[in-house]
N, C-alpha and C positions, 0 to 999 in steps of 0.2 A: 558615723563611727570615726572618721578622720579627725573631727573636732575634739572627740574624747581623747584620742591619742595625743593630739597637740596640747590639750590641757594637762595631761599627765606629764608630758615632757617638760612643760613650763613649770609645773609644781616641783618636779625633781631638780630642775635647775635652780629654783629659788632656795630649796633646802640646802643644796651644795654651796650656794653663795653665802647663806647666813650661818652655816656651820663651819666655814673655812677659818683656819687659824690666821688671825690678823698679825701682820708685821708692818712696821713703819715703812712707808714708801716715800722716797724723795725724788724730785725731778732732777735729771742729769742734764748739765749744761744750762745755757741761757734759755729762758722761755721765749717762744715765738708767738707773735700775736697776729690775728687775722687782719687782712686788708679791709674787709667789710664784714660787719656782723650785726645780728639782731637776735634778741632772746626770744625763746618760745618754749612750749611744752616739749616739743621734739625738735632737735636740731638737724638740719640738712647741711652736709659739708660740701664745700666747693674748692677746687684747686685748679688755677689757671695760670698761664705763663705771663704775668704782668711785665716781667723783665727777663733779660738774658744775661747769663754769667760766663759765657765762653771767653776764654783768654784771647785777647786781640793783641797782635804784635805789629811792628812796623812792616813785617814781611808778609802780612796777610791782609785780606780785605776786611773792612769794618762795616757793620750794619748798625744803624742807630736804633737803640731799643725804644719800643713804644708800648704803652699800656692800653691803647685805645681798643683793640680787639677784645682783650680780656675784660675790659670794662663793659663792652657790649654783651659778652657772655654772662657777666655778673648781673647786669641789668635784666637779662632774660630769666635768671634764677629768681631774682627778687620779684619780678613781675608775676611769675607763676605762683610763688609763695603768697603774694598778696591776694591773688585771685582765689587761691584755695582757702586762705583764712577768711575771706569774705563770702565763701560759699556756705549755704545752709544745708546742702545735700552731701558734700564731701568733707569728711572729718569734722562733723559738727561738735562743737565744744572743745576742740583741740586746736591749739595754735602752733604753727610751724615757725621756727626761727632758722637762722643761717649763719654759718661762719665760712668765709671765703679767704683762702690763703694763696700766696704767690709761690709758685714752684721755681721761678727764675729759669724755666726751660731746662732744669737740671734734674737728673735722676736722683742724686743724693738729696737735694733740697726737696724734691717731690716726696720721697720716702719720709723725710723728717716732718714735712707738713702733714702728711697723712697720719703719722703716728701722733702728732700734736692734736689732730682732730679726734682721734680715738681716745687718747689718754687725758686730754685736757692740759691745762698749763698750771694748775694749782698743785701744791704739795699736799699730801695726805696729812691729817692731824694724827697725833700720837694715839696708839691703840686702835686705829681704824683699819679694818682689813684692806689689804691691797687689792683683793679680788673685787672688781666692780664692773658695771656694764660700760660698754663703749659710750662715749659722749655724743656720738652721732649715729644715726641709723644707716646712713649711706653717704657716699661721697660722689659728687658729680665732677667729672674730669678724667684724665687730663687731656689737653688738646692733642698732644703728640704721642705717637705709639711707643717710642723708647721710654719716655717717662712713665707712661701708663703701665708698661710691662714691669718696671721696677716697683711701682706702687702696688700693682695687683699681686705680685709675688710676696710682698711684705704683709699685706693685710688679708690675703686669701686664707691663711690658717685660722684667722679670727672670724671668718664668715661675714666680713663687712663688705657689702657690695660696693663696687666701683663702676659707675655708669658713665661711659665716655660719649661725648657728642661728636668727636672728630678723629679719634684714633682708629685707623682703618687697617692696620697690619693684620694679615691673615693669621699670623702666629697667635694672636690673642684669642682665637677661637678654640684653642687647645685647653679644654677644661681640666685636664690633669695638672697643667702648670698654673692655670689662672682660673681656679674654680669659682671665684666670686666676681669675675669680670663680666660685665654686660655692656652693650652699646646701642645707641639709637642711630648710628650711622652704619651703612653697609660695609661688609668686609671686603678687603682687596682681592679676595678669592674670586669674586664676580667681576670686580672692576678690571683686573688683569685680563681675564678672558674676554670681557666685552671689548677692551681696547684691541686685543689681538684679532677678534672677529671684524672689528671696524677697519683696522688696517688692511686685512685681507680683502674686505669688500671694496676698498678703494684701489685695489690692485698693487699695493706697495709690498713687494716681496723682499726688498733689500733696504734695511733701515738701520739707523744708528740709535743709540740710547744713552741718556744721562740719568743717573740715579743718585738720590741723596744717600750719602754713606752712613746710614744708620739702619735700624731694624725696618723702618717704614720703606725706605728706598730699596734696600737689598732684598727684602722678602717680596715686595711687590714686583720688582724686576725679575726675580727668579720665577715667579708665577707667570709673568708675561712671557718670558723666554720659553718656558715649557709649553704654554698654549700656542705660541707662535710657531714653534717647531712642528707641532701637530698639524698646523694649517699650512705648512710649506713656506713660512716666512723666515728669512735669515737675518741675523744681527751682524752687521759689519763690525760694530764695536759696542761695548757697554762700559761707560766710564763713570766711576764714582766721583762725587763732589760733596764737599762740606764747607760751611762758611769759614772755618778756621784753617782751610788749606792755604799753604804758602803760595806766593805769586808764581814761583817756579813750577809748582805742581799744577796750578791752574793753566799756566802757559803750555804745559805738556798736553793738557786736555784740548786746548785750542789748536795745537799743531795736529793732533790726531783727527779732529773734525775737519780741518782744512785739507788734509791729505786724503780724506775719504771720498768715495764715489757715490754714496747714498745721499739722497736729497730729503729724507724724512728723519726727524729726530723725535724719538719718544722720550718724554721727560717725566720721570717719577721723582719729583722734587716738591719743595714747599714754596710758598710765595716769596719768602725772604731769600731763598737761594737765587731766585731769578732777579731779585734786586741787585745782586752782585753780577750775575752772569750777563744781564742785558748790557751793562756798561762795558764789560770785558769784550763781549761779542762786537759791540759797536766799535770799540777801540781797534779790534783786529779785523774789522770789515767782514764779519761772518753774517751774511744776509742771504735771503732767497731760499731759505729752508722751510719745509712744511713741518710745523710743530704739532705733536700729538700730546695732549696733556691729561693729567689726572685731576680729580676734584680738588686736590690740594692747592691748585693755582689757576686752573683754566678760567674759573668764573670770578676770580678775585679782581675787583676794580682797581686795587692798588697797583697790581702788576700792569694792568692795561694803561693806567695813567703814567707809569714809569717808562712804558715802551714808546718813548718819544721818536725813535728812529724806525718804528714799524718793523722791528725784527720779528715780532710774533704775528704779523699781519696774516690772516687766514688760518690761524691756529684752530685746531678742532680737538675736542676732548669731552670727557664725561663730567657731569656735575650732579649734585643732589637736586631732584626735581623742585621747581619753584613751589613755594607754599605760602600760605597766609595765616598769620595768627592775629586775630582782631585785637587791636589795642596795643600790640607789642611795639610797633614802630614808634608810636607816640610816647610810650613809656620810656623807651631807650633814649629818646631825644629830650626827655624831661630830666635833666641832670641834677636838679636841686635836691631831691631826696638823698643823693649820694653824700651830701655834706654831713648828715647825721649818721650815715652808715659807716663811714670811714674817713676821718678828717685828714689823716696823713697822706693816704693815696689820693685823696681828692685834690690836694694842692698840686701834686705832680701831674695828675690827670688834667687839671685846668690849664696848667702851663703848656702841656703838650698839645692840648686841644686848640688853644688860641695862640700858640707860638709866642708866649710872653713869659716874663719872670716876675715873681712877687718881690724878689730881692735882686736889685740891679746894682752892680758895682760901678764905681766911677770909670769913666772912659769906655764903658761897655755899650755896644750897639743894640743890646737886648731891649725889647719893649717892656715897659712896666705893666703888670697885670693890675686892673682896677677892681676885678670881681664883678663888674657890670657888663662884661662882654656878652654878646648875644649869639646863640648858636645859629639863629636864622641867617646871620650875616656871613657865615663861612660855609665852605664845602670841602670836606676832606674825608679821610678814611672812616671817621666816626659817624658822620652824617650819611654815608653811603650804606644802603640797605641791601646790597647785592648778596650779602652773606646771610640773608634771612633764613634760608633752609637750615643753616647750621644753628642759628639762634633758635629755630623751631626744635632742633634736636635737643638743645638744652632744656627748653620748655617741656618737651615730652618726657625727658628723664625725671624732672621734678614731679610731673603728674604720675609717672609710673610709681614713684615712691609713695605719693599720697594715696593712690588707689590701693596699693598693697597695705598701707597702714589702715585704711578704711576697712579692708576685708578682714583685718586682724582685730578690729575693735571688739567684736563679739567675744573672741577668746580672751581679750584683755579684761573686759568687764566681768566675765565669769571668774577670772582669777581674783579680781578685786573683791568680789563677793565672798570668796573663800578666805583669802588672805588680805585683810584690810591694809596691812603694811606694804603690800605689793606695789612696786613702782612700775609705771607703764613700760619703761625701757627694759626692765628685766625680761619681760615676756617677749617683746618684739625682737630683741637681740638674738634670741635663740632660734626663732622660727622665720625671721624676716626674709632671709635670702631665698629660701625655697619657695616662699609665697611670691616673692618678686619675680622669680623665673617664670612663674605660671600666670602672671598678671596679663589681662587682656581687656582693653577698654578702647573707647573712641574719644577723640578730642572734640572740643566744641565745634571744630570745623568739619567733623565727620570722618577724620582719618583714623584708621585702626592702628593700634599700637600693641605689639606683643613681641616676644623673643622666641627664637627657635631653640633647639637643644644645645646649640653652641653659644647662646646668649646674643645672637645677632638678629637684626630685623630683616624683613624681605628686601632684597637688593633691587632698587629701582633707580635708574639714572636718566637724565636728559643728555642728549648729545648736542653740544653748542659749538658755534663757529664764531670766532672773534673777528669782527669786521670793523674797518675804519671808514667812516663816512663823514667827509668834511671835517677831518681832524677830531671827530667824535667816535669813541669806541662803543660798539654795540655787541651784545651777546645774542646771537640769533640761534634759536632752537632749530635743529635740522634732523632730529631723530630721537629715539628713545631705546632703552634697554630695560627689560623687566624679567628678572630671574624666575618669577612665578609662572611665566608662559612656557609652552613647550619649547624645546631646544631650538627648533628651526624657526620659531617665531619671536624669539627674545629680542633680536636686534632689528631695528628698522631705521634706515638712514636715507634722507633725500640727497641723492648724488648731485654735487654742484656741477655747473656747466663746464668748468675748467678744473681738471684734477692733475696735479703734477705727476710726472712719471718717476718712480724710484725702483729700478730693477738692476740687478747685477749684470744680467745678460738679456738681450731682447728675445722675445718668443721665437721659437724655431718655425720656419715656414713649412707648409705641407710637403710631405715626402722626406722630411728629415726628422731626426730625433735628438734628444738631449744627451750629451756626454759630459759628465761632471769633470771640471778641471781639477787636476791633481793638486791636493793641498788646499782647495777652496771649499766653501760651503756648497750645499746642493743647489743653491740659487744661482751659482756661477757655473756656466756650462758652455760647451761648444755645440754647434749643430752639425751633425753628420748624417749621411743618407741612412734611411731605415734598413735594418737587416732583413734578410729573407724571413717571411712569416710575420712581419710587422708592417702596419700601414700608418700613415699620418695624413688625414684629410682635413684636419682643422689646425689652424695656426697655434703653435705652442703646445701641441699635444702629441703624444705617441701612444697609440693604442694597439694592443695585440688583436690580430684577426680572430674572428669567431671560430671556435674550435668545435668540430662536429664528430661525434661518435655515438654509438647506440648505448644509451645509459639506462640505468634502472629507474630513473625518475620520470622519463618521458613515457607517453602513452604506449607507443609501440613496444618499448622495453618492458613495461608493466604487463602488457597483454601476453607477450611471448614467455615471460617468466611465469605467469599464471598458468598458461597452457602446459609448460614444462612440469610444473608442480602437480597439475591435475593428472598428467600422464604417469608420473611417478606414483602418485597415490592410487590410481587405478591398477597399476601393476602390483603394488603391495597388496591390494584387496584380492586380486586374483591369486597371488601367492598364498594368502591366508585361506582362501576357498580350497585351493588344491591341497594344501597341507591338511585342512580339516577333513577332506574327503580323499586322502591319499590311498586308502585301502579299497576304494570303490573301483569297479571294473573299468570305467571310462578313463580314470586317471592312470591305472596300471597299464591299460592297453595303449596309452599315448606316451609311453616311455617317460615315466615320472621324473627320472633323474635328469634327462635332457630338458624336460619341460621347466624344471626349477632353475637349471642353469640358464636357459633361454630367458626366463622371466628376470633373473638377476641382471643379465646383460642388457635387457630392454630398459630396466630401471636406470642403469648407467648411461644408456643412450639418451634418455630424457634429461638426466642431470647434466650431461656434458654440454648440452646447449647453453647452460648458464655461463660457461666459461667464455662464450662469445659476447656476452653483454658486459658493459662497463668500459672504463678507460683502458685502452691497450697498454700493457706493460710487458716486460721481458718474459716474466714467468707465465702470464696469461696467453701470450702469443704462442709460446712453446706448448703449453698445456692444451689449448683448445683443439689444435689439429691432431696432436698425437693421441690424446684421450679419445677423441672422436674416431680416429682410424682404428685403434685397437678394440674399442668396445663394439664397434659395428662389425668388425671381423669376427669377434667372439659370438655375436648375435647370429650372423649369417652362417657361421660354422655349425652352431647348434641346429639351425633350421636344415642345413645341408645334411647333417648326420641323421636327423629325424627322417628326412626324405629317403636317404640311402637305406636306413633300417627298415622303413616301410616296404621298399622294393625288395630287399633281401628276404624279408619275412615271408612274403608271398611266394618267392622262388623256393624257399625252404620247404614249402608244402609238397613239392614234387618228390616222387619216390626216389630214395637213395641220395637226396641232396643233404650235404652237411655244411652249406655255405654260412649258416648263422654262427658257426664257431669262430668265424673270422670277424664277426660284427657284434660280439658280446659287449657288455658294459666296459670292460677295460680297454677294448679297442676303440670304443666310442669316445671315451675320455681322452685317450692318447691322440686320436685324430683331431678332436677339437683343439687340444693343446698345440699340436703341430701346425694346424692352420693359423692359429693365433700368433705363434712364435715367428712365423714368416713375416707377419705384419709388424711385429715388434722389431725384428731385424731391419725392415725397411725404414721404420721411424728412427732407429738408432743411427743408421747410415745418414739419414736426412739431417738429424740434429748435429751430428759430428762434422758433417761437411759444410752445410750452410743452413743454420736453423732459422726459423721465423723470428722477426724482431719488430718492435713498434716503429712506426714510420709516419712522418708528417707529409701528407700529400698536398703540395702547394699548387699543383698544376691544373687540377680539375676545376677548382673555383678560384677566382681572384679575391673574392671578398671573405673567404673563410678557409680554414685549414681542416683537412680531413685526417683524423687520427685513425690509422688502420694498422693491421699486422701484415707486414711485407712477408711474402712466402719464403724469402731466402733462396731456396732452390725450388723452382717451378717443377723440375723433374721429380723431386721428392714428393711434392704435394700430389701431383698427378699419378705418381706410382702408388701412393696410398689409396687414392680414389679408384685407380685402375684395378688394384688387387681386390677391393671390395666389390667392384663391378663384376670381376671375373667369377668370384665365388657366388654372387647373386645370380649371374647368368647360368652357371652350372646348376645351381639349385633349382632355378626355374625350369631348365630343360628336364632334369630328373623328375621334378614334380609333375611336369606335363606328361611325361611318359607313364606316370603312375596314376593318371587322372581317372582310369576306369576301374579302380578298385571297388569292392562292394559298397553300396550306398550307406550301409550302417556304419561304415568306417571310412569316411570320406575326408580324412585329414589331408591327403595329397591334393585334393581339390582346393582346400583352403590355403595350403602352402603355395599352390600354383597362382591363386588369385593374389595372395600377399606379395609374392615375388613380382607379379605383374605390376602391382601398385608401386613397389619399391623401385623397380627399374624405370617405370614411367616418371616417377618423381625425380630421380637422379639424372635421367636423360634430359628432362626439361630444365634441370638445375644448371646445366653447363652454360647454355646461352644466357639465361637470366643472371647468373653469377658474373659473367664477363661484361654484360651490358649495364648492370645496376650501378648507380653512382653512390659514393659515400657510404653512409651507414646502412643503406639499403642492400649493399652487397652482403653484409653480415646478416641482415634480416632474412635474405633469401636462403643463405646457408642454414640458418637456424630453422627456417620453415621446412626445408628439405629433411633435416634431421628429425623434426617432430612428426612430419607427415609420414615418412617411411616407418618410423617407430610405431605410430598409431596404426598404420596399415598392418604391420606384423601382429600387433597386440589384438586388434579387432578380428582379423581373419582367422588367426590360429586358435585364440583362447576364448573369445566370446561365445562361439557356438557350444563349446564344452561347458562353459559356466551356465549357459542357458539350460542345457540338459541336466546339469547337477542341481541347479536351484529350482527351475520352473518345471522340468519334466523328470523328476526323480525315478518315475516308474520305468524309464528307458535305461536308467543307469544300473542295469543288472547283468549278470554274467550270461544269462540266456539270450538276452537281446544282442549282446556283443558276439557270442559264439555262433549265432545262427549263420552269420555271413563272414565271420572273420576267423581264419585259421589261427590256431594257437601258435604264438611266437616262441 
């Protein structure tokens, strides 16, 4: 179905093209010609910085331009195209050509060359429509992020892909700004984070930084700074640098570095920045620093050769993993085919390569080029293959284009069958970009190539160490970083035997903690003794003592919570049963109003135990003791009134007795309210004088802190408990006196037994409460609340529920009236 839609889109595009009103188009300005070119059915564009056009003054440092690296990139493009053209399985019957332009490392020139690739350099003939397909299907390049950004913004609206082999700025992953940009080199998003993790692993928490003052350096350093801050790394300085900076500006950078205390420099620069900086550093005797580098320079043999004074000795950094492309090295070193591809650039290339001149003026010391010089007799930047991973990126970019074209061949051929006038480029231009984003293939070496949603490849790096052995520079692999691995396994580094120290402040010894110095980063601190409640038993750390309290997450807290909820549920069930059978004799005979009030207070007793669980706070400390005291008094008051009413009811059976008029329902309610208000008054006095509050107990255990509720006023707490005990004791005595009531109505016996349990629980609570440590003190109090509540619930109400549910034949008025006088 997708191929059908693609075909329809292509047909509509062709119709629009051939029905467009033609106007005469003329080329504006002087035409620009490619440095290297070859015709083909489909043209692949290339843009590389053969030269540099920055303005150089006497007040700034000068870098000699060199086309050698760009010639290596160009050779990689040509090699891949020749391989594809000779392949019988990839793009059979279609030949690829190329046009490679020079951007001069300039944004403006880069955009101009890209538009030249798209539009061509020929003027349109009269009456020919201006609307025409792009002259190239995709452009490979540019090497630098800033130039790539300018080009990508210019050609993005035309859906012309730009595939970079070395532009790493994280900003280029933004598909809203750069919709047609892709790359075969990882984004600095991962490189910056990998560098921060590596710096952290070496223990360097106090570092300086130099960044190239362009999009590459500024964006990369911003990402590194953000990642470093998350890992506890501080930047003492972050200095911008560009090759056109004046000598005065560079001198200020030197002074900043010399006055710093950090011994590690993170450099987000390019190799030609270091061509300048190495000489300046040597001139001002800036040596002995540990350098951390990006893939932009750390593996560049040119930098290593220029480091004659061993300023970069021991530098460590990230580089694209080593790779091999069979036949590419030999092809790059075979320079003869370049003569036919681009004669003008070839002359300059030959002069630079062999350090000679074809035209030598009189009295000049230049060597005359003969054209017979042999590459095997020299060793320089061009013959060095240390940048093979970047050459491989160029190679993969060409193959990505070829595989996309191959995948689109079927669509093209279908179109040709329908519209015989259809040109190959018309179809591919419209659909090519989307298919390129989804391309997925393996190189002949078995390496997988594909792009993610941002047009980036999987980020993989080698960590290399620049070592000098007998005046020979070697790049030694000491680790790796792979973004496809889990976060904790992405970085692996072999720690060298000697690692320089770069910290703002030495680690604090045990027993002290860090105190950040005013106006300084967090890595700069003083060591002061640990405060109360804190310990430090490891150098450089300050840890808070373990905090202990009864929480809802631990097993004991979960069990006590479950028991509390079970008690509440059972109470509610009994309430439902009593309400359902409220008109039956046994419910009426047991004073239903007091029974419902007692059940309500019992439910509150079960629930109040939950206030004792959890981290103590001001409100929970106040709530737990006051709610407990008031609800239990309400509960015991109801039991006490039930006991008094039972006693008075039997005394009312004596002739001439009118005692029950003093213990009717209004008097019962008033008595319960009066008993409860006394407890409320005690709690109010307690809270107004010295209320409970959360407290950190540091004395019971040295290794941990006990969070508990300090009573505030011990008198208040024991007054609350004492009043509950007094009511419970009074209730027990009265129930004991009424224990010989008729067997059919033995509620007094159950009350006696329940009060016996209640008093026993709370008498044993006192020594257990005093002697229990930490959170067990709270657990003991909760246990006492739950145990006494269950005692009241089981002893008073379960026998009645048993009669109501299991023995309904006994729940009749005759059974009750046989031995119980009417109340």
